[in-house]
NULUMVO-849186 format. One record per residue (C-alpha): residue number from 1; residue in three letters; x, y, z. Coordinates in pm, whole numbers, always signed. Layout:
BEGIN
NUM ALA X Y Z
...
// end
This chain:
BEGIN
1 MET +320 +3443 +679
2 SER +62 +3277 +465
3 PHE +149 +2953 +245
4 LYS +24 +2946 -70
5 LEU -22 +2670 -315
6 PRO +143 +2668 -663
7 LEU -60 +2827 -899
8 ILE -169 +2500 -1095
9 GLN -246 +2323 -779
10 GLN -457 +2636 -690
11 GLU -643 +2576 -1037
12 LEU -654 +2222 -998
13 LEU -850 +2277 -666
14 LYS -1120 +2504 -843
15 GLY -1148 +2245 -1128
16 THR -989 +2448 -1400
17 CYS -665 +2289 -1439
18 LEU -562 +1907 -1501
19 MET -231 +1783 -1389
20 HIS +51 +1562 -1532
21 VAL +70 +1280 -1323
22 ALA +341 +1009 -1345
23 VAL +298 +657 -1183
24 MET +631 +490 -1102
25 GLY +567 +109 -1149
26 ALA +344 -96 -1378
27 GLY +239 -365 -1146
28 SER -146 -431 -1083
29 TRP -170 -120 -836
30 GLY +48 +115 -1041
31 THR -149 +23 -1377
32 THR -470 +83 -1182
33 MET -380 +411 -1027
34 ALA -259 +518 -1390
35 LYS -614 +442 -1491
36 VAL -761 +616 -1211
37 ALA -549 +925 -1265
38 ALA -654 +934 -1617
39 ASP -1015 +882 -1567
40 ALA -980 +1192 -1309
41 GLY -895 +1403 -1629
42 ASN -521 +1414 -1601
43 THR -253 +1326 -1851
44 VAL -23 +1037 -1708
45 THR +263 +883 -1774
46 LEU +327 +520 -1658
47 TRP +678 +410 -1601
48 ALA +729 +41 -1664
49 ARG +1079 -145 -1546
50 ARG +1120 -336 -1856
51 GLU +1138 -182 -2211
52 ASP +929 -450 -2359
53 ALA +636 -406 -2095
54 ALA +624 -48 -2166
55 ARG +613 -89 -2540
56 ARG +391 -366 -2525
57 ILE +125 -142 -2297
58 GLN +179 +164 -2504
59 ILE +56 -22 -2824
60 THR -197 -281 -2703
61 ARG -341 -13 -2420
62 GLU -315 -333 -2185
63 ASN -98 -418 -1915
64 SER -131 -828 -1999
65 ASP +119 -934 -1740
66 TYR -71 -796 -1431
67 LEU -430 -668 -1556
68 PRO -533 -866 -1870
69 GLY -845 -726 -2023
70 LEU -817 -410 -1914
71 THR -813 -114 -2161
72 LEU -610 +190 -2032
73 PRO -745 +559 -2133
74 PRO -567 +728 -2449
75 SER -428 +1002 -2205
76 VAL -189 +732 -2030
77 THR +141 +704 -2193
78 ALA +378 +424 -2074
79 THR +741 +448 -2111
80 SER +1060 +271 -1935
81 SER +1249 +572 -1903
82 ALA +1206 +720 -1547
83 GLU +1344 +1064 -1659
84 GLU +1077 +1083 -1925
85 ALA +814 +963 -1667
86 ALA +907 +1196 -1372
87 THR +1060 +1498 -1511
88 GLY +802 +1773 -1497
89 ALA +516 +1603 -1300
90 ASP +299 +1747 -1084
91 ILE +248 +1439 -884
92 VAL +438 +1136 -889
93 ILE +288 +830 -749
94 LEU +524 +550 -619
95 GLY +393 +201 -727
96 VAL +681 -14 -621
97 PRO +715 -274 -338
98 SER +810 -139 -9
99 GLN +1127 -295 +15
100 SER +1261 -180 -329
101 LEU +1129 +180 -290
102 ARG +1468 +303 -135
103 GLY +1681 +168 -431
104 ASN +1435 +306 -694
105 LEU +1431 +647 -520
106 GLU +1809 +662 -536
107 GLN +1760 +665 -905
108 TRP +1461 +882 -984
109 THR +1544 +1178 -721
110 PRO +1743 +1402 -988
111 PHE +1390 +1395 -1174
112 LEU +1182 +1509 -899
113 GLY +1117 +1895 -904
114 THR +1093 +2089 -588
115 SER +719 +2154 -612
116 THR +641 +1814 -708
117 LEU +387 +1639 -485
118 ILE +484 +1269 -415
119 LEU +202 +997 -327
120 SER +330 +663 -224
121 LEU +119 +346 -270
122 ALA +363 +125 -91
123 LYS +258 -55 +228
124 GLY +530 -181 +447
125 VAL +782 -110 +736
126 GLU +1163 -93 +550
127 HIS +1339 -388 +666
128 GLY +1648 -307 +882
129 THR +1568 +62 +957
130 GLY +1195 +25 +1054
131 LEU +1128 +314 +874
132 ARG +767 +400 +714
133 MET +757 +450 +385
134 SER +702 +837 +376
135 GLU +1007 +844 +612
136 VAL +1211 +654 +323
137 ILE +1084 +876 +92
138 ALA +1184 +1199 +291
139 THR +1531 +1015 +378
140 VAL +1614 +975 +3
141 THR +1486 +1242 -175
142 GLY +1526 +1548 +75
143 HIS +1171 +1647 -20
144 PRO +970 +1797 +264
145 SER +729 +1576 +458
146 ASP +444 +1799 +393
147 LYS +465 +1741 +13
148 ILE +470 +1368 +100
149 ALA +128 +1177 +97
150 VAL +25 +804 +142
151 LEU -272 +640 +2
152 SER -460 +354 +205
153 GLY -770 +194 +216
154 PRO -955 -122 +127
155 ASN -856 -106 -236
156 LEU -785 -420 -421
157 ALA -654 -326 -762
158 ARG -858 -523 -1000
159 GLU -1179 -456 -848
160 ILE -1078 -112 -917
161 ALA -990 -130 -1261
162 MET -1298 -275 -1336
163 GLU -1439 +76 -1191
164 GLN -1616 -94 -896
165 PRO -1710 +170 -663
166 ALA -1449 +212 -373
167 ALA -1282 +450 -112
168 THR -974 +538 -3
169 VAL -751 +789 +201
170 ILE -501 +1052 +126
171 ALA -304 +1099 +409
172 CYS -60 +1415 +451
173 SER +61 +1627 +715
174 ASP -33 +1935 +502
175 HIS -411 +1926 +428
176 SER -383 +2144 +117
177 HIS -159 +1912 -47
178 ALA -361 +1614 +68
179 LYS -682 +1791 -102
180 VAL -469 +1861 -440
181 ILE -395 +1497 -464
182 GLN -753 +1399 -380
183 ALA -849 +1618 -679
184 ALA -613 +1455 -899
185 VAL -720 +1096 -829
186 SER -1101 +1149 -774
187 ALA -1252 +927 -1052
188 PRO -1611 +842 -1094
189 TYR -1583 +526 -918
190 PHE -1305 +602 -681
191 ARG -1386 +829 -380
192 PRO -1076 +954 -176
193 TYR -1093 +1097 +170
194 THR -818 +1323 +337
195 VAL -658 +1298 +671
196 THR -360 +1444 +834
197 ASP -263 +1135 +1011
198 VAL +26 +983 +779
199 ILE +180 +736 +1085
200 GLY -179 +567 +1126
201 ALA -246 +537 +762
202 GLU +88 +402 +720
203 LEU +88 +147 +1007
204 GLY -267 +43 +927
205 GLY -139 -40 +549
206 ALA +153 -205 +656
207 CYS +38 -423 +952
208 LYS -270 -536 +795
209 ASN -71 -754 +539
210 VAL +51 -932 +855
211 ILE -272 -997 +998
212 ALA -391 -1135 +652
213 LEU -131 -1368 +653
214 ALA -269 -1517 +971
215 CYS -613 -1540 +835
216 GLY -507 -1712 +497
217 MET -334 -1948 +743
218 ALA -641 -2007 +939
219 VAL -843 -2076 +621
220 GLY -570 -2306 +455
221 LYS -617 -2512 +796
222 GLY -997 -2538 +731
223 LEU -1087 -2304 +996
224 GLY -1408 -2107 +962
225 GLU -1541 -1764 +978
226 ASN -1526 -1753 +1364
227 THR -1126 -1772 +1347
228 VAL -1109 -1517 +1071
229 ALA -1341 -1271 +1258
230 THR -1161 -1337 +1569
231 LEU -793 -1252 +1408
232 ILE -947 -961 +1211
233 THR -1065 -786 +1552
234 ARG -766 -870 +1775
235 GLY -543 -779 +1480
236 LEU -689 -452 +1479
237 ALA -645 -403 +1850
238 GLU -258 -465 +1833
239 ILE -235 -257 +1505
240 THR -401 +33 +1719
241 ARG -166 -11 +1993
242 LEU +134 +12 +1803
243 GLY -4 +306 +1638
244 VAL -105 +504 +1925
245 GLU +247 +422 +2082
246 LEU +393 +588 +1772
247 GLY +209 +894 +1768
248 ALA -99 +787 +1571
249 ASP -461 +896 +1593
250 ALA -643 +589 +1731
251 ARG -983 +705 +1539
252 THR -752 +632 +1203
253 PHE -779 +259 +1254
254 ALA -1140 +249 +1267
255 GLY -1173 +387 +937
256 LEU -1071 +324 +584
257 ALA -702 +302 +642
258 GLY -752 +103 +944
259 LEU -1063 -145 +952
260 GLY -1161 -114 +585
261 ASP -791 -213 +452
262 LEU -799 -497 +709
263 VAL -1117 -625 +594
264 ALA -1071 -630 +235
265 THR -737 -782 +271
266 CYS -815 -1059 +516
267 ASN -1100 -1166 +339
268 SER -1047 -1140 -38
269 PRO -879 -1416 -246
270 LEU -787 -1131 -467
271 SER -552 -1052 -188
272 ARG -198 -1178 -251
273 ASN -134 -1183 +150
274 ARG -453 -1387 +221
275 THR -381 -1639 -82
276 PHE -5 -1651 +64
277 GLY -116 -1749 +388
278 GLU -349 -1992 +253
279 ARG -95 -2191 +114
280 LEU +118 -2177 +412
281 GLY -174 -2323 +619
282 ARG -216 -2596 +382
283 GLY +156 -2695 +454
284 ASP +374 -2538 +166
285 SER +671 -2352 +203
286 LEU +765 -2010 +155
287 GLU +904 -2087 -163
288 ASP +650 -2308 -302
289 ALA +372 -2037 -174
290 ALA +569 -1771 -379
291 LYS +553 -1983 -686
292 ALA +170 -2002 -655
293 THR +148 -1609 -625
294 HIS +341 -1542 -965
295 GLY +668 -1575 -792
296 GLN +631 -1320 -558
297 VAL +659 -1326 -159
298 ALA +343 -1135 +2
299 GLU +446 -806 +152
300 GLY +348 -948 +468
301 VAL +612 -1195 +494
302 ILE +887 -916 +507
303 SER +667 -661 +698
304 SER +590 -946 +982
305 GLU +988 -922 +1077
306 SER +994 -548 +1021
307 VAL +663 -475 +1260
308 TYR +763 -746 +1513
309 HIS +1089 -575 +1569
310 LEU +918 -229 +1586
311 ALA +677 -335 +1825
312 GLU +958 -499 +2020
313 ASP +1161 -187 +2032
314 HIS +878 -4 +2176
315 GLY +748 -232 +2402
316 VAL +411 -307 +2215
317 GLU +256 -648 +2259
318 MET +139 -782 +1914
319 PRO +83 -1178 +1953
320 ILE -72 -1234 +1619
321 THR +247 -1024 +1428
322 GLN +457 -1234 +1656
323 ALA +303 -1545 +1565
324 VAL +315 -1488 +1215
325 TYR +682 -1401 +1218
326 GLY +747 -1705 +1387
327 VAL +557 -1898 +1096
328 CYS +757 -1712 +834
329 HIS +1105 -1677 +971
330 ASN +1166 -1916 +1269
331 ALA +1033 -2231 +1127
332 VAL +725 -2228 +1356
333 SER +446 -2480 +1229
334 VAL +81 -2311 +1193
335 ASP -35 -2569 +1415
336 GLU +226 -2430 +1662
337 MET +130 -2081 +1617
338 ILE -247 -2153 +1666
339 THR -178 -2357 +2009
340 ALA +27 -2071 +2109
341 LEU -233 -1808 +2048
342 MET -515 -1986 +2224
343 GLY -268 -2087 +2516
344 ARG -237 -1723 +2597
345 SER -307 -1583 +2946
346 LYS -674 -1498 +3017
347 LYS -727 -1122 +3019
348 ALA -977 -847 +2989
349 GLU -1084 -745 +2631
// end
């Protein structure tokens, strides 16, 4: 029996139909993706948690809290009603943090249509369950996994919002659905590629935040490019080990969702994880570092614990992740972390 896409999705792929896209979450990345989807020619509804924020975005055409100076296209409508945003949407883009995804989905599930495609922007492993974000979505919503996709790549929100050219990966187990979403978020400055390796794309996105914390710590201690390059390279090696053990394709980690995302996040001052790690390297506590990053704890802090336990459960050696976990959760100093990493037993690369 052959599978056929819904008619509207067939028409989109032929370039003859636009879609209704809902973006759930009006942070910097969600707002940027609302702009991308609108610039790709779709009508977009952007959900903001606070009514005053939604009203301000709708009136001023700007999300001054996260992307001041960015003017949103006329085809973006802001609302604080999740029902209004998600009902009837062809694609729902989830732009909330990984650890709050489950709670939000429990409220949003009644508004998701059976043919709706879901695209996750969240990068993390759920604390306590060890589930990837696509697994959380499937568990909570009951949506079939072949209609759940993830986006991952070297994608710093502000640069994309400024229309600086960038590429990304849309990963979905069903390639035809990945192509539908690819078409819906293909803006002149934003080029999505498709893959079917959801596991690899998600683990690359979750684990790179942990390595970025390590790089930030190194920079905060005044260490140079050699150290950062070493952490990126060896970080990629341990991410790949975990991914392959969990069923990912090793080639994914050499692409945009692996190396590409890792390099951008570990090197850019626009990366919250890199900036947060730099604060820790200078001697700040987790609380002080959070104050310096708009009151938000970096995703990598929570992910370091989740990824560490995931690696432990599967017998995968991840020394950098273990070191970051020690700093963030076991009161290990950054100096002790560096000493422990440099003092590990000698081995072949």
